[in-house]
N, CA, C, O and CB atoms as a CASP TS submission, in Angstrom:
PFRMAT TS
TARGET T0000
AUTHOR 0000-0000-0000
METHOD Language model
MODEL 1
PARENT N/A
ATOM      1  N   MET     1      63.012  24.800-141.103  1.00  0.00           N
ATOM      2  CA  MET     1      61.638  24.836-141.558  1.00  0.00           C
ATOM      3  C   MET     1      60.722  25.492-140.534  1.00  0.00           C
ATOM      4  O   MET     1      59.654  25.998-140.879  1.00  0.00           O
ATOM      5  CB  MET     1      61.157  23.439-141.865  1.00  0.00           C
ATOM      6  N   LYS     2      61.145  25.480-139.277  1.00  0.00           N
ATOM      7  CA  LYS     2      60.325  26.116-138.242  1.00  0.00           C
ATOM      8  C   LYS     2      60.197  27.617-138.480  1.00  0.00           C
ATOM      9  O   LYS     2      59.127  28.194-138.290  1.00  0.00           O
ATOM     10  CB  LYS     2      60.921  25.856-136.855  1.00  0.00           C
ATOM     11  N   SER     3      61.301  28.246-138.900  1.00  0.00           N
ATOM     12  CA  SER     3      61.234  29.695-139.123  1.00  0.00           C
ATOM     13  C   SER     3      60.356  30.014-140.329  1.00  0.00           C
ATOM     14  O   SER     3      59.616  30.998-140.312  1.00  0.00           O
ATOM     15  CB  SER     3      62.648  30.278-139.326  1.00  0.00           C
ATOM     16  N   LEU     4      60.430  29.191-141.378  1.00  0.00           N
ATOM     17  CA  LEU     4      59.559  29.402-142.538  1.00  0.00           C
ATOM     18  C   LEU     4      58.102  29.202-142.144  1.00  0.00           C
ATOM     19  O   LEU     4      57.224  29.927-142.611  1.00  0.00           O
ATOM     20  CB  LEU     4      59.939  28.444-143.692  1.00  0.00           C
ATOM     21  N   SER     5      57.847  28.238-141.302  1.00  0.00           N
ATOM     22  CA  SER     5      56.493  27.999-140.815  1.00  0.00           C
ATOM     23  C   SER     5      55.964  29.214-140.063  1.00  0.00           C
ATOM     24  O   SER     5      54.807  29.600-140.235  1.00  0.00           O
ATOM     25  CB  SER     5      56.459  26.762-139.911  1.00  0.00           C
ATOM     26  N   LYS     6      56.805  29.815-139.232  1.00  0.00           N
ATOM     27  CA  LYS     6      56.392  31.006-138.482  1.00  0.00           C
ATOM     28  C   LYS     6      56.150  32.190-139.411  1.00  0.00           C
ATOM     29  O   LYS     6      55.202  32.953-139.223  1.00  0.00           O
ATOM     30  CB  LYS     6      57.452  31.371-137.437  1.00  0.00           C
ATOM     31  N   VAL     7      57.011  32.337-140.413  1.00  0.00           N
ATOM     32  CA  VAL     7      56.837  33.433-141.380  1.00  0.00           C
ATOM     33  C   VAL     7      55.517  33.259-142.124  1.00  0.00           C
ATOM     34  O   VAL     7      54.760  34.218-142.279  1.00  0.00           O
ATOM     35  CB  VAL     7      58.026  33.480-142.387  1.00  0.00           C
ATOM     36  N   LEU     8      55.237  32.043-142.585  1.00  0.00           N
ATOM     37  CA  LEU     8      53.984  31.792-143.296  1.00  0.00           C
ATOM     38  C   LEU     8      52.780  32.015-142.388  1.00  0.00           C
ATOM     39  O   LEU     8      51.756  32.540-142.826  1.00  0.00           O
ATOM     40  CB  LEU     8      53.963  30.367-143.853  1.00  0.00           C
ATOM     41  N   PHE     9      52.904  31.620-141.133  1.00  0.00           N
ATOM     42  CA  PHE     9      51.808  31.832-140.184  1.00  0.00           C
ATOM     43  C   PHE     9      51.503  33.320-140.039  1.00  0.00           C
ATOM     44  O   PHE     9      50.347  33.730-140.136  1.00  0.00           O
ATOM     45  CB  PHE     9      52.155  31.224-138.811  1.00  0.00           C
ATOM     46  N   TRP    10      52.538  34.131-139.805  1.00  0.00           N
ATOM     47  CA  TRP    10      52.314  35.561-139.611  1.00  0.00           C
ATOM     48  C   TRP    10      51.863  36.251-140.892  1.00  0.00           C
ATOM     49  O   TRP    10      51.078  37.198-140.845  1.00  0.00           O
ATOM     50  CB  TRP    10      53.577  36.219-139.093  1.00  0.00           C
ATOM     51  N   LEU    11      52.353  35.782-142.034  1.00  0.00           N
ATOM     52  CA  LEU    11      51.852  36.334-143.300  1.00  0.00           C
ATOM     53  C   LEU    11      50.373  36.003-143.475  1.00  0.00           C
ATOM     54  O   LEU    11      49.601  36.828-143.966  1.00  0.00           O
ATOM     55  CB  LEU    11      52.668  35.787-144.497  1.00  0.00           C
ATOM     56  N   GLY    12      49.982  34.799-143.075  1.00  0.00           N
ATOM     57  CA  GLY    12      48.571  34.419-143.135  1.00  0.00           C
ATOM     58  C   GLY    12      47.713  35.287-142.239  1.00  0.00           C
ATOM     59  O   GLY    12      46.631  35.721-142.635  1.00  0.00           O
ATOM     60  N   ILE    13      48.195  35.543-141.024  1.00  0.00           N
ATOM     61  CA  ILE    13      47.451  36.396-140.089  1.00  0.00           C
ATOM     62  C   ILE    13      47.367  37.829-140.620  1.00  0.00           C
ATOM     63  O   ILE    13      46.308  38.455-140.561  1.00  0.00           O
ATOM     64  CB  ILE    13      48.118  36.381-138.691  1.00  0.00           C
ATOM     65  N   LEU    14      48.476  38.342-141.135  1.00  0.00           N
ATOM     66  CA  LEU    14      48.487  39.717-141.652  1.00  0.00           C
ATOM     67  C   LEU    14      47.678  39.869-142.932  1.00  0.00           C
ATOM     68  O   LEU    14      47.195  40.961-143.232  1.00  0.00           O
ATOM     69  CB  LEU    14      49.911  40.164-141.903  1.00  0.00           C
ATOM     70  N   SER    15      47.524  38.792-143.686  1.00  0.00           N
ATOM     71  CA  SER    15      46.774  38.898-144.937  1.00  0.00           C
ATOM     72  C   SER    15      45.265  38.955-144.707  1.00  0.00           C
ATOM     73  O   SER    15      44.519  39.268-145.634  1.00  0.00           O
ATOM     74  CB  SER    15      47.109  37.728-145.840  1.00  0.00           C
ATOM     75  N   ILE    16      44.802  38.660-143.495  1.00  0.00           N
ATOM     76  CA  ILE    16      43.361  38.760-143.210  1.00  0.00           C
ATOM     77  C   ILE    16      42.888  40.213-143.297  1.00  0.00           C
ATOM     78  O   ILE    16      41.943  40.485-144.037  1.00  0.00           O
ATOM     79  CB  ILE    16      43.044  38.183-141.810  1.00  0.00           C
ATOM     80  N   PRO    17      43.504  41.164-142.569  1.00  0.00           N
ATOM     81  CA  PRO    17      43.060  42.553-142.749  1.00  0.00           C
ATOM     82  C   PRO    17      43.385  43.087-144.143  1.00  0.00           C
ATOM     83  O   PRO    17      42.670  43.945-144.662  1.00  0.00           O
ATOM     84  CB  PRO    17      43.704  43.447-141.695  1.00  0.00           C
ATOM     85  N   PHE    18      44.457  42.585-144.746  1.00  0.00           N
ATOM     86  CA  PHE    18      44.776  43.011-146.110  1.00  0.00           C
ATOM     87  C   PHE    18      43.677  42.582-147.076  1.00  0.00           C
ATOM     88  O   PHE    18      43.354  43.319-148.007  1.00  0.00           O
ATOM     89  CB  PHE    18      46.132  42.433-146.555  1.00  0.00           C
ATOM     90  N   SER    19      43.102  41.409-146.871  1.00  0.00           N
ATOM     91  CA  SER    19      42.002  40.942-147.718  1.00  0.00           C
ATOM     92  C   SER    19      40.814  41.887-147.618  1.00  0.00           C
ATOM     93  O   SER    19      40.207  42.244-148.628  1.00  0.00           O
ATOM     94  CB  SER    19      41.581  39.514-147.324  1.00  0.00           C
ATOM     95  N   TRP    20      40.487  42.291-146.398  1.00  0.00           N
ATOM     96  CA  TRP    20      39.377  43.209-146.208  1.00  0.00           C
ATOM     97  C   TRP    20      39.681  44.558-146.853  1.00  0.00           C
ATOM     98  O   TRP    20      38.824  45.150-147.509  1.00  0.00           O
ATOM     99  CB  TRP    20      39.077  43.385-144.715  1.00  0.00           C
ATOM    100  N   LEU    21      40.895  45.033-146.664  1.00  0.00           N
ATOM    101  CA  LEU    21      41.292  46.311-147.244  1.00  0.00           C
ATOM    102  C   LEU    21      41.255  46.251-148.772  1.00  0.00           C
ATOM    103  O   LEU    21      40.799  47.195-149.418  1.00  0.00           O
ATOM    104  CB  LEU    21      42.696  46.703-146.761  1.00  0.00           C
ATOM    105  N   ALA    22      41.728  45.157-149.347  1.00  0.00           N
ATOM    106  CA  ALA    22      41.711  45.007-150.804  1.00  0.00           C
ATOM    107  C   ALA    22      40.280  44.979-151.321  1.00  0.00           C
ATOM    108  O   ALA    22      39.992  45.546-152.376  1.00  0.00           O
ATOM    109  CB  ALA    22      42.453  43.727-151.225  1.00  0.00           C
ATOM    110  N   TRP    23      39.385  44.329-150.595  1.00  0.00           N
ATOM    111  CA  TRP    23      37.985  44.308-151.009  1.00  0.00           C
ATOM    112  C   TRP    23      37.396  45.713-150.947  1.00  0.00           C
ATOM    113  O   TRP    23      36.616  46.101-151.816  1.00  0.00           O
ATOM    114  CB  TRP    23      37.169  43.344-150.124  1.00  0.00           C
ATOM    115  N   PHE    24      37.767  46.472-149.924  1.00  0.00           N
ATOM    116  CA  PHE    24      37.225  47.811-149.725  1.00  0.00           C
ATOM    117  C   PHE    24      37.694  48.791-150.798  1.00  0.00           C
ATOM    118  O   PHE    24      36.904  49.613-151.262  1.00  0.00           O
ATOM    119  CB  PHE    24      37.614  48.327-148.358  1.00  0.00           C
ATOM    120  N   ILE    25      38.975  48.718-151.203  1.00  0.00           N
ATOM    121  CA  ILE    25      39.510  49.696-152.155  1.00  0.00           C
ATOM    122  C   ILE    25      39.535  49.176-153.588  1.00  0.00           C
ATOM    123  O   ILE    25      40.010  49.877-154.482  1.00  0.00           O
ATOM    124  CB  ILE    25      40.906  50.099-151.744  1.00  0.00           C
ATOM    125  N   ALA    26      39.042  47.980-153.826  1.00  0.00           N
ATOM    126  CA  ALA    26      39.124  47.377-155.161  1.00  0.00           C
ATOM    127  C   ALA    26      38.531  48.238-156.274  1.00  0.00           C
ATOM    128  O   ALA    26      39.131  48.295-157.347  1.00  0.00           O
ATOM    129  CB  ALA    26      38.430  46.054-155.151  1.00  0.00           C
ATOM    130  N   PRO    27      37.383  48.919-156.088  1.00  0.00           N
ATOM    131  CA  PRO    27      36.867  49.731-157.190  1.00  0.00           C
ATOM    132  C   PRO    27      37.803  50.853-157.609  1.00  0.00           C
ATOM    133  O   PRO    27      37.721  51.319-158.745  1.00  0.00           O
ATOM    134  CB  PRO    27      35.545  50.312-156.808  1.00  0.00           C
ATOM    135  N   ALA    28      38.676  51.294-156.740  1.00  0.00           N
ATOM    136  CA  ALA    28      39.612  52.366-157.082  1.00  0.00           C
ATOM    137  C   ALA    28      40.787  51.856-157.910  1.00  0.00           C
ATOM    138  O   ALA    28      41.599  52.653-158.381  1.00  0.00           O
ATOM    139  CB  ALA    28      40.128  53.034-155.817  1.00  0.00           C
ATOM    140  N   LEU    29      40.889  50.545-158.093  1.00  0.00           N
ATOM    141  CA  LEU    29      42.035  49.991-158.806  1.00  0.00           C
ATOM    142  C   LEU    29      41.921  50.104-160.323  1.00  0.00           C
ATOM    143  O   LEU    29      42.938  50.063-161.014  1.00  0.00           O
ATOM    144  CB  LEU    29      42.212  48.555-158.428  1.00  0.00           C
ATOM    145  N   GLY    30      40.721  50.243-160.851  1.00  0.00           N
ATOM    146  CA  GLY    30      40.565  50.300-162.301  1.00  0.00           C
ATOM    147  C   GLY    30      39.751  51.485-162.785  1.00  0.00           C
ATOM    148  O   GLY    30      38.801  51.290-163.543  1.00  0.00           O
ATOM    149  N   PRO    31      40.083  52.719-162.376  1.00  0.00           N
ATOM    150  CA  PRO    31      39.254  53.861-162.764  1.00  0.00           C
ATOM    151  C   PRO    31      39.273  54.145-164.263  1.00  0.00           C
ATOM    152  O   PRO    31      38.299  54.667-164.806  1.00  0.00           O
ATOM    153  CB  PRO    31      39.708  55.084-162.024  1.00  0.00           C
ATOM    154  N   GLU    32      40.376  53.806-164.938  1.00  0.00           N
ATOM    155  CA  GLU    32      40.420  54.086-166.381  1.00  0.00           C
ATOM    156  C   GLU    32      39.417  53.231-167.142  1.00  0.00           C
ATOM    157  O   GLU    32      38.872  53.670-168.154  1.00  0.00           O
ATOM    158  CB  GLU    32      41.830  53.846-166.931  1.00  0.00           C
ATOM    159  N   VAL    33      39.173  52.033-166.673  1.00  0.00           N
ATOM    160  CA  VAL    33      38.182  51.163-167.315  1.00  0.00           C
ATOM    161  C   VAL    33      36.782  51.610-166.930  1.00  0.00           C
ATOM    162  O   VAL    33      35.892  51.683-167.777  1.00  0.00           O
ATOM    163  CB  VAL    33      38.405  49.681-166.921  1.00  0.00           C
ATOM    164  N   MET    34      36.588  51.904-165.665  1.00  0.00           N
ATOM    165  CA  MET    34      35.262  52.291-165.187  1.00  0.00           C
ATOM    166  C   MET    34      34.822  53.642-165.751  1.00  0.00           C
ATOM    167  O   MET    34      33.625  53.872-165.923  1.00  0.00           O
ATOM    168  CB  MET    34      35.249  52.339-163.667  1.00  0.00           C
ATOM    169  N   SER    35      35.751  54.523-166.035  1.00  0.00           N
ATOM    170  CA  SER    35      35.376  55.837-166.560  1.00  0.00           C
ATOM    171  C   SER    35      34.835  55.757-167.977  1.00  0.00           C
ATOM    172  O   SER    35      34.137  56.668-168.424  1.00  0.00           O
ATOM    173  CB  SER    35      36.566  56.771-166.524  1.00  0.00           C
ATOM    174  N   SER    36      35.147  54.682-168.691  1.00  0.00           N
ATOM    175  CA  SER    36      34.638  54.540-170.057  1.00  0.00           C
ATOM    176  C   SER    36      33.192  54.059-170.091  1.00  0.00           C
ATOM    177  O   SER    36      32.574  54.069-171.156  1.00  0.00           O
ATOM    178  CB  SER    36      35.512  53.579-170.838  1.00  0.00           C
ATOM    179  N   ILE    37      32.638  53.639-168.961  1.00  0.00           N
ATOM    180  CA  ILE    37      31.243  53.191-168.890  1.00  0.00           C
ATOM    181  C   ILE    37      30.381  54.403-168.568  1.00  0.00           C
ATOM    182  O   ILE    37      30.538  55.025-167.517  1.00  0.00           O
ATOM    183  CB  ILE    37      31.051  52.055-167.813  1.00  0.00           C
ATOM    184  N   SER    38      29.468  54.736-169.480  1.00  0.00           N
ATOM    185  CA  SER    38      28.673  55.951-169.313  1.00  0.00           C
ATOM    186  C   SER    38      27.421  55.739-168.461  1.00  0.00           C
ATOM    187  O   SER    38      26.953  56.678-167.818  1.00  0.00           O
ATOM    188  CB  SER    38      28.274  56.484-170.663  1.00  0.00           C
ATOM    189  N   ASP    39      26.879  54.536-168.445  1.00  0.00           N
ATOM    190  CA  ASP    39      25.666  54.258-167.675  1.00  0.00           C
ATOM    191  C   ASP    39      26.013  54.106-166.188  1.00  0.00           C
ATOM    192  O   ASP    39      26.792  53.222-165.833  1.00  0.00           O
ATOM    193  CB  ASP    39      24.964  52.976-168.205  1.00  0.00           C
ATOM    194  N   PRO    40      25.449  54.951-165.310  1.00  0.00           N
ATOM    195  CA  PRO    40      25.800  54.885-163.886  1.00  0.00           C
ATOM    196  C   PRO    40      25.420  53.554-163.224  1.00  0.00           C
ATOM    197  O   PRO    40      26.150  53.052-162.369  1.00  0.00           O
ATOM    198  CB  PRO    40      25.125  56.017-163.148  1.00  0.00           C
ATOM    199  N   ALA    41      24.286  52.993-163.618  1.00  0.00           N
ATOM    200  CA  ALA    41      23.867  51.714-163.030  1.00  0.00           C
ATOM    201  C   ALA    41      24.833  50.603-163.431  1.00  0.00           C
ATOM    202  O   ALA    41      25.205  49.764-162.610  1.00  0.00           O
ATOM    203  CB  ALA    41      22.426  51.355-163.470  1.00  0.00           C
ATOM    204  N   MET    42      25.233  50.606-164.699  1.00  0.00           N
ATOM    205  CA  MET    42      26.176  49.590-165.176  1.00  0.00           C
ATOM    206  C   MET    42      27.533  49.758-164.492  1.00  0.00           C
ATOM    207  O   MET    42      28.184  48.772-164.145  1.00  0.00           O
ATOM    208  CB  MET    42      26.336  49.673-166.713  1.00  0.00           C
ATOM    209  N   ARG    43      27.954  51.000-164.302  1.00  0.00           N
ATOM    210  CA  ARG    43      29.227  51.255-163.628  1.00  0.00           C
ATOM    211  C   ARG    43      29.187  50.730-162.188  1.00  0.00           C
ATOM    212  O   ARG    43      30.152  50.126-161.718  1.00  0.00           O
ATOM    213  CB  ARG    43      29.551  52.767-163.640  1.00  0.00           C
ATOM    214  N   ALA    44      28.075  50.961-161.494  1.00  0.00           N
ATOM    215  CA  ALA    44      27.944  50.480-160.112  1.00  0.00           C
ATOM    216  C   ALA    44      27.989  48.958-160.055  1.00  0.00           C
ATOM    217  O   ALA    44      28.619  48.382-159.168  1.00  0.00           O
ATOM    218  CB  ALA    44      26.636  50.989-159.487  1.00  0.00           C
ATOM    219  N   VAL    45      27.320  48.310-161.002  1.00  0.00           N
ATOM    220  CA  VAL    45      27.322  46.841-161.044  1.00  0.00           C
ATOM    221  C   VAL    45      28.721  46.322-161.348  1.00  0.00           C
ATOM    222  O   VAL    45      29.171  45.354-160.734  1.00  0.00           O
ATOM    223  CB  VAL    45      26.320  46.322-162.101  1.00  0.00           C
ATOM    224  N   MET    46      29.409  46.955-162.286  1.00  0.00           N
ATOM    225  CA  MET    46      30.760  46.518-162.640  1.00  0.00           C
ATOM    226  C   MET    46      31.737  46.725-161.478  1.00  0.00           C
ATOM    227  O   MET    46      32.602  45.883-161.239  1.00  0.00           O
ATOM    228  CB  MET    46      31.254  47.274-163.883  1.00  0.00           C
ATOM    229  N   GLU    47      31.604  47.835-160.759  1.00  0.00           N
ATOM    230  CA  GLU    47      32.469  48.074-159.601  1.00  0.00           C
ATOM    231  C   GLU    47      32.234  47.019-158.524  1.00  0.00           C
ATOM    232  O   GLU    47      33.181  46.506-157.928  1.00  0.00           O
ATOM    233  CB  GLU    47      32.225  49.481-159.027  1.00  0.00           C
ATOM    234  N   GLU    48      30.964  46.702-158.282  1.00  0.00           N
ATOM    235  CA  GLU    48      30.648  45.687-157.272  1.00  0.00           C
ATOM    236  C   GLU    48      31.169  44.315-157.688  1.00  0.00           C
ATOM    237  O   GLU    48      31.701  43.574-156.862  1.00  0.00           O
ATOM    238  CB  GLU    48      29.135  45.622-157.034  1.00  0.00           C
ATOM    239  N   ALA    49      31.016  43.979-158.966  1.00  0.00           N
ATOM    240  CA  ALA    49      31.511  42.685-159.457  1.00  0.00           C
ATOM    241  C   ALA    49      33.032  42.613-159.350  1.00  0.00           C
ATOM    242  O   ALA    49      33.587  41.589-158.952  1.00  0.00           O
ATOM    243  CB  ALA    49      31.072  42.455-160.919  1.00  0.00           C
ATOM    244  N   HIS    50      33.695  43.705-159.707  1.00  0.00           N
ATOM    245  CA  HIS    50      35.158  43.741-159.604  1.00  0.00           C
ATOM    246  C   HIS    50      35.585  43.598-158.149  1.00  0.00           C
ATOM    247  O   HIS    50      36.534  42.875-157.849  1.00  0.00           O
ATOM    248  CB  HIS    50      35.718  45.054-160.202  1.00  0.00           C
ATOM    249  N   ARG    51      34.900  44.275-157.256  1.00  0.00           N
ATOM    250  CA  ARG    51      35.212  44.200-155.829  1.00  0.00           C
ATOM    251  C   ARG    51      35.032  42.770-155.316  1.00  0.00           C
ATOM    252  O   ARG    51      35.869  42.267-154.567  1.00  0.00           O
ATOM    253  CB  ARG    51      34.321  45.174-155.028  1.00  0.00           C
ATOM    254  N   GLU    52      33.948  42.124-155.718  1.00  0.00           N
ATOM    255  CA  GLU    52      33.693  40.749-155.271  1.00  0.00           C
ATOM    256  C   GLU    52      34.772  39.791-155.775  1.00  0.00           C
ATOM    257  O   GLU    52      35.299  38.987-155.005  1.00  0.00           O
ATOM    258  CB  GLU    52      32.311  40.279-155.752  1.00  0.00           C
ATOM    259  N   ARG    53      35.099  39.875-157.055  1.00  0.00           N
ATOM    260  CA  ARG    53      36.119  38.970-157.613  1.00  0.00           C
ATOM    261  C   ARG    53      37.475  39.195-156.959  1.00  0.00           C
ATOM    262  O   ARG    53      38.171  38.234-156.632  1.00  0.00           O
ATOM    263  CB  ARG    53      36.237  39.164-159.134  1.00  0.00           C
ATOM    264  N   TRP    54      37.854  40.437-156.766  1.00  0.00           N
ATOM    265  CA  TRP    54      39.144  40.737-156.146  1.00  0.00           C
ATOM    266  C   TRP    54      39.162  40.258-154.694  1.00  0.00           C
ATOM    267  O   TRP    54      40.167  39.720-154.230  1.00  0.00           O
ATOM    268  CB  TRP    54      39.440  42.251-156.215  1.00  0.00           C
ATOM    269  N   GLY    55      38.057  40.451-153.983  1.00  0.00           N
ATOM    270  CA  GLY    55      37.979  39.991-152.601  1.00  0.00           C
ATOM    271  C   GLY    55      38.080  38.481-152.483  1.00  0.00           C
ATOM    272  O   GLY    55      38.719  37.971-151.563  1.00  0.00           O
ATOM    273  N   ILE    56      37.455  37.761-153.404  1.00  0.00           N
ATOM    274  CA  ILE    56      37.547  36.301-153.393  1.00  0.00           C
ATOM    275  C   ILE    56      38.974  35.867-153.686  1.00  0.00           C
ATOM    276  O   ILE    56      39.499  34.969-153.028  1.00  0.00           O
ATOM    277  CB  ILE    56      36.575  35.682-154.420  1.00  0.00           C
ATOM    278  N   TYR    57      39.605  36.500-154.671  1.00  0.00           N
ATOM    279  CA  TYR    57      40.985  36.150-155.022  1.00  0.00           C
ATOM    280  C   TYR    57      41.922  36.377-153.840  1.00  0.00           C
ATOM    281  O   TYR    57      42.685  35.486-153.467  1.00  0.00           O
ATOM    282  CB  TYR    57      41.458  36.970-156.235  1.00  0.00           C
ATOM    283  N   VAL    58      41.863  37.552-153.261  1.00  0.00           N
ATOM    284  CA  VAL    58      42.746  37.883-152.145  1.00  0.00           C
ATOM    285  C   VAL    58      42.344  37.104-150.892  1.00  0.00           C
ATOM    286  O   VAL    58      43.190  36.815-150.045  1.00  0.00           O
ATOM    287  CB  VAL    58      42.716  39.399-151.866  1.00  0.00           C
ATOM    288  N   GLY    59      41.071  36.765-150.770  1.00  0.00           N
ATOM    289  CA  GLY    59      40.585  36.013-149.620  1.00  0.00           C
ATOM    290  C   GLY    59      41.124  34.600-149.531  1.00  0.00           C
ATOM    291  O   GLY    59      41.033  33.970-148.478  1.00  0.00           O
ATOM    292  N   HIS    60      41.680  34.093-150.611  1.00  0.00           N
ATOM    293  CA  HIS    60      42.281  32.760-150.577  1.00  0.00           C
ATOM    294  C   HIS    60      43.677  32.769-149.963  1.00  0.00           C
ATOM    295  O   HIS    60      44.187  31.711-149.595  1.00  0.00           O
ATOM    296  CB  HIS    60      42.344  32.185-151.978  1.00  0.00           C
ATOM    297  N   TRP    61      44.298  33.921-149.845  1.00  0.00           N
ATOM    298  CA  TRP    61      45.653  33.983-149.306  1.00  0.00           C
ATOM    299  C   TRP    61      45.743  33.529-147.854  1.00  0.00           C
ATOM    300  O   TRP    61      46.607  32.708-147.545  1.00  0.00           O
ATOM    301  CB  TRP    61      46.178  35.383-149.423  1.00  0.00           C
ATOM    302  N   PRO    62      44.889  34.023-146.933  1.00  0.00           N
ATOM    303  CA  PRO    62      45.047  33.619-145.528  1.00  0.00           C
ATOM    304  C   PRO    62      44.981  32.105-145.305  1.00  0.00           C
ATOM    305  O   PRO    62      45.877  31.550-144.670  1.00  0.00           O
ATOM    306  CB  PRO    62      43.985  34.283-144.696  1.00  0.00           C
ATOM    307  N   PRO    63      43.937  31.415-145.814  1.00  0.00           N
ATOM    308  CA  PRO    63      43.916  29.972-145.543  1.00  0.00           C
ATOM    309  C   PRO    63      45.078  29.233-146.195  1.00  0.00           C
ATOM    310  O   PRO    63      45.602  28.275-145.628  1.00  0.00           O
ATOM    311  CB  PRO    63      42.611  29.376-146.023  1.00  0.00           C
ATOM    312  N   THR    64      45.481  29.670-147.376  1.00  0.00           N
ATOM    313  CA  THR    64      46.603  29.009-148.049  1.00  0.00           C
ATOM    314  C   THR    64      47.881  29.143-147.227  1.00  0.00           C
ATOM    315  O   THR    64      48.586  28.159-147.004  1.00  0.00           O
ATOM    316  CB  THR    64      46.813  29.601-149.457  1.00  0.00           C
ATOM    317  N   LEU    65      48.173  30.345-146.783  1.00  0.00           N
ATOM    318  CA  LEU    65      49.388  30.566-145.998  1.00  0.00           C
ATOM    319  C   LEU    65      49.327  29.848-144.651  1.00  0.00           C
ATOM    320  O   LEU    65      50.328  29.297-144.193  1.00  0.00           O
ATOM    321  CB  LEU    65      49.610  32.061-145.780  1.00  0.00           C
ATOM    322  N   LEU    66      48.162  29.854-144.021  1.00  0.00           N
ATOM    323  CA  LEU    66      48.035  29.186-142.728  1.00  0.00           C
ATOM    324  C   LEU    66      48.140  27.670-142.867  1.00  0.00           C
ATOM    325  O   LEU    66      48.728  27.013-142.008  1.00  0.00           O
ATOM    326  CB  LEU    66      46.710  29.556-142.071  1.00  0.00           C
ATOM    327  N   ILE    67      47.584  27.111-143.929  1.00  0.00           N
ATOM    328  CA  ILE    67      47.692  25.665-144.159  1.00  0.00           C
ATOM    329  C   ILE    67      49.136  25.280-144.467  1.00  0.00           C
ATOM    330  O   ILE    67      49.632  24.274-143.958  1.00  0.00           O
ATOM    331  CB  ILE    67      46.764  25.226-145.315  1.00  0.00           C
ATOM    332  N   LEU    68      49.811  26.069-145.295  1.00  0.00           N
ATOM    333  CA  LEU    68      51.226  25.791-145.567  1.00  0.00           C
ATOM    334  C   LEU    68      52.057  25.872-144.288  1.00  0.00           C
ATOM    335  O   LEU    68      52.965  25.065-144.083  1.00  0.00           O
ATOM    336  CB  LEU    68      51.774  26.776-146.615  1.00  0.00           C
ATOM    337  N   SER    69      51.752  26.830-143.440  1.00  0.00           N
ATOM    338  CA  SER    69      52.446  26.944-142.163  1.00  0.00           C
ATOM    339  C   SER    69      52.225  25.693-141.322  1.00  0.00           C
ATOM    340  O   SER    69      53.162  25.180-140.710  1.00  0.00           O
ATOM    341  CB  SER    69      51.973  28.188-141.402  1.00  0.00           C
ATOM    342  N   TYR    70      51.011  25.213-141.293  1.00  0.00           N
ATOM    343  CA  TYR    70      50.682  24.010-140.519  1.00  0.00           C
ATOM    344  C   TYR    70      51.422  22.788-141.065  1.00  0.00           C
ATOM    345  O   TYR    70      51.967  21.995-140.297  1.00  0.00           O
ATOM    346  CB  TYR    70      49.161  23.758-140.536  1.00  0.00           C
ATOM    347  N   ILE    71      51.439  22.639-142.378  1.00  0.00           N
ATOM    348  CA  ILE    71      52.117  21.493-142.998  1.00  0.00           C
ATOM    349  C   ILE    71      53.613  21.517-142.686  1.00  0.00           C
ATOM    350  O   ILE    71      54.190  20.495-142.316  1.00  0.00           O
ATOM    351  CB  ILE    71      51.891  21.492-144.528  1.00  0.00           C
ATOM    352  N   LEU    72      54.234  22.676-142.835  1.00  0.00           N
ATOM    353  CA  LEU    72      55.668  22.776-142.543  1.00  0.00           C
ATOM    354  C   LEU    72      55.965  22.548-141.062  1.00  0.00           C
ATOM    355  O   LEU    72      56.991  21.964-140.713  1.00  0.00           O
ATOM    356  CB  LEU    72      56.197  24.142-142.970  1.00  0.00           C
ATOM    357  N   GLU    73      55.075  23.003-140.206  1.00  0.00           N
ATOM    358  CA  GLU    73      55.253  22.779-138.766  1.00  0.00           C
ATOM    359  C   GLU    73      55.214  21.283-138.450  1.00  0.00           C
ATOM    360  O   GLU    73      56.009  20.792-137.647  1.00  0.00           O
ATOM    361  CB  GLU    73      54.160  23.525-137.959  1.00  0.00           C
ATOM    362  N   LYS    74      54.296  20.570-139.077  1.00  0.00           N
ATOM    363  CA  LYS    74      54.184  19.122-138.848  1.00  0.00           C
ATOM    364  C   LYS    74      55.396  18.375-139.406  1.00  0.00           C
ATOM    365  O   LYS    74      55.869  17.413-138.801  1.00  0.00           O
ATOM    366  CB  LYS    74      52.893  18.577-139.487  1.00  0.00           C
ATOM    367  N   LYS    75      55.901  18.821-140.566  1.00  0.00           N
ATOM    368  CA  LYS    75      57.081  18.172-141.152  1.00  0.00           C
ATOM    369  C   LYS    75      58.324  18.403-140.297  1.00  0.00           C
ATOM    370  O   LYS    75      59.162  17.513-140.152  1.00  0.00           O
ATOM    371  CB  LYS    75      57.324  18.692-142.576  1.00  0.00           C
ATOM    372  N   ALA    76      58.434  19.599-139.737  1.00  0.00           N
ATOM    373  CA  ALA    76      59.614  19.931-138.933  1.00  0.00           C
ATOM    374  C   ALA    76      59.543  19.305-137.542  1.00  0.00           C
ATOM    375  O   ALA    76      60.570  19.052-136.912  1.00  0.00           O
ATOM    376  CB  ALA    76      59.759  21.448-138.813  1.00  0.00           C
ATOM    377  N   GLY    77      58.321  19.058-137.071  1.00  0.00           N
ATOM    378  CA  GLY    77      58.130  18.606-135.699  1.00  0.00           C
ATOM    379  C   GLY    77      58.429  17.186-135.484  1.00  0.00           C
ATOM    380  O   GLY    77      58.304  16.692-134.363  1.00  0.00           O
TER
END
């Protein structure tokens, strides 16, 4: 369980910059949907909303992985 704890810890640490990167590139993930919106203001709002939701979703990964790592470390210790 110690090795799994270490893997989860490092995945948690690595997912922090990944969360930021996912938030940054999120509007590029759905261009086919965004291209169907003709109003530029609405498109900007939708891109920002999509970016926020994706960032929140991905932002839950680091604490989850780090907490699981901590729990497994305590169980193994």
